[in-house]
C-alpha positions, -999 to +999 in steps of 0.1 A: +189-087+560+218-071+541+233-105+533+200-117+519+196-085+498+231-089+484+225-126+474+191-116+459+207-090+437+234-114+425+210-143+418+184-120+402+211-108+377+220-143+369+183-153+365+175-122+343+203-131+319+201-169+319+181-172+286+205-149+268+235-168+282+220-201+269+215-186+235+251-173+233+264-207+245+243-226+219+257-203+191+293-210+202+288-248+205+271-249+171+299-228+155+326-250+169+308-283+161+300-274+125+335-261+119+351-293+132+327-313+110+339-293+080+375-298+090+370-336+093+353-338+059+373-313+038+405-301+054+420-330+074+450-345+055+441-324+024+475-313+011+459-290-015+442-268+011+473-248+018+476-240-019+440-229-021+444-207+010+475-190-003+457-180-035+429-161-016+430-123-019+449-108+010+420-087+023+398-118+025+426-138+042+432-111+068+395-107+075+390-144+082+423-148+100+441-170+075+479-170+076+500-185+047+524-199+072+499-223+088+490-257+075+452-259+078+452-296+069+464-304+104+444-302+136+468-277+151+467-254+121+429-256+118+423-248+155+446-218+153+421-204+128+390-216+145+400-201+179+394-166+164+356-169+159+344-180+193+367-153+208+348-127+188+315-140+202+329-140+237+341-104+233+307-091+220+288-110+247+310-095+274+308-059+260+270-059+257+266-077+291+287-050+308+265-023+294+233-042+301+238-051+337+243-015+347+217+001+325+188-024+328+172-010+359+172+025+344+157+012+311+131-008+330+124+021+354+131-001+385+163+018+397+144+035+425+133+001+439+167-015+436+187+014+452+162+018+480+174-016+494+197-015+525+228-020+503+252+008+491+254+017+455+290+005+453+278-029+467+251-031+441+276-023+414+300-049+427+273-076+428+261-068+393+296-070+379+303-102+398+272-118+383+284-106+348+318-120+354+303-153+365+284-154+332+316-147+312+333-175+330+305-199+322+305-190+285+343-193+285+341-228+301+315-239+276+338-228+248+369-245+262+349-276+270+336-279+235+371-276+221+384-302+245+355-326+238+358-323+200+396-318+194+413-324+227+422-360+218+438-351+185+475-358+181+477-375+215+464-345+234+488-320+218+461-294+215+450-294+251+477-268+263+467-245+234+430-248+242+437-239+278+460-210+269+433-198+245+407-200+273+429-178+295+435-152+269+399-151+260+390-145+296+413-115+297+396-101+265+362-108+281+372-088+312+385-059+290+352-056+271+331-063+301+347-033+319+345-012+288+308-020+285+302-012+321+321+021+317+299+031+288+268+025+310+284+046+338+292+075+315+262+075+293+233+098+304+209+078+282+209+042+294+195+029+262+226+041+243+251+023+265+249-009+244+253+011+212+284+028+225+299-004+237+292-020+204+309+008+185+340+004+207+341-033+200+336-029+162+361-001+162+389-020+180+382-051+159+385-031+126+417-015+139+431-049+146+423-061+111+437-029+096+470-034+114+471-070+102+464-058+066+492-033+068+514-058+085+525-029+107+518-034+144+528+000+156+517+019+187+481+017+175+483-020+184+478-010+220+444+003+212+433-030+195+428-057+222+416-083+196+451-082+182+468-089+216+465-127+216+464-139+180+465-177+182+488-183+153+515-163+171+515-181+204+509-215+188+536-212+160+558-182+166+569-161+195+544-170+222+521-146+241+536-110+243+542-099+279+531-065+269+497-078+260+492-091+296+503-058+311+481-038+288+451-061+295+454-058+332+460-020+330+428-015+309+407-037+332+419-019+363+416+016+348+381+010+334+371-007+367+382+023+388+364+047+364+332+026+365+330+028+403+339+065+404+315+076+377+286+053+386+287+064+422+284+101+412+258+099+383+221+107+387+201+075+380+170+077+359+141+062+378 
């Protein structure tokens, strides 16, 4: 009976979010496909594109992730720029999903029914987060698969290791914002506001990352800006992936996860 209830909770969460997951996946696939088409028609082999990019105002270049040290007429240079945008979509999906999976029952006034099942609150929370993590993995795989399908064969497969590395760093960022979204739902007394709080955190950290890039000064504030942890142009052309970024990512995920289970177990649910 308990095993059946657990499976039902997990599958129900997947089913409830399947349409939204498909919509997010379609957006990512369309973005990558249209960008690659633009690269093939306008950027590939165009020696003038670097000069055009270098003349852009700095604030615009920073906002869109352009670096003067990267040749965007090559597949490697172009994909280092393109990696950024699907990553932002994955981040926002994970953040809103983390808030939604924990607050949905309270918003829909079905919490009393769910938590009356012969399953502990911690188990329900774990199953919901597992379902959310599964959806993050699916969206991540769709992203990596699209990149591999459209650009994996370029330059004799040279881009494949970078695509796989990008998929791994994206998954870490997804877990960070999934846990932050879940934490906002655990702390917020008004379930409907959890998504808003999660969104503000995501926008705030993204703006901080862009501000640091604009100032070209990655000081201690960098630790508060996860979108700046794994910038593709650095691990593709320069120093590689910072070890500190991995350590900080794991620390944030673990700390937020512990707080989620602690706070959610103690809070009064609105039924």
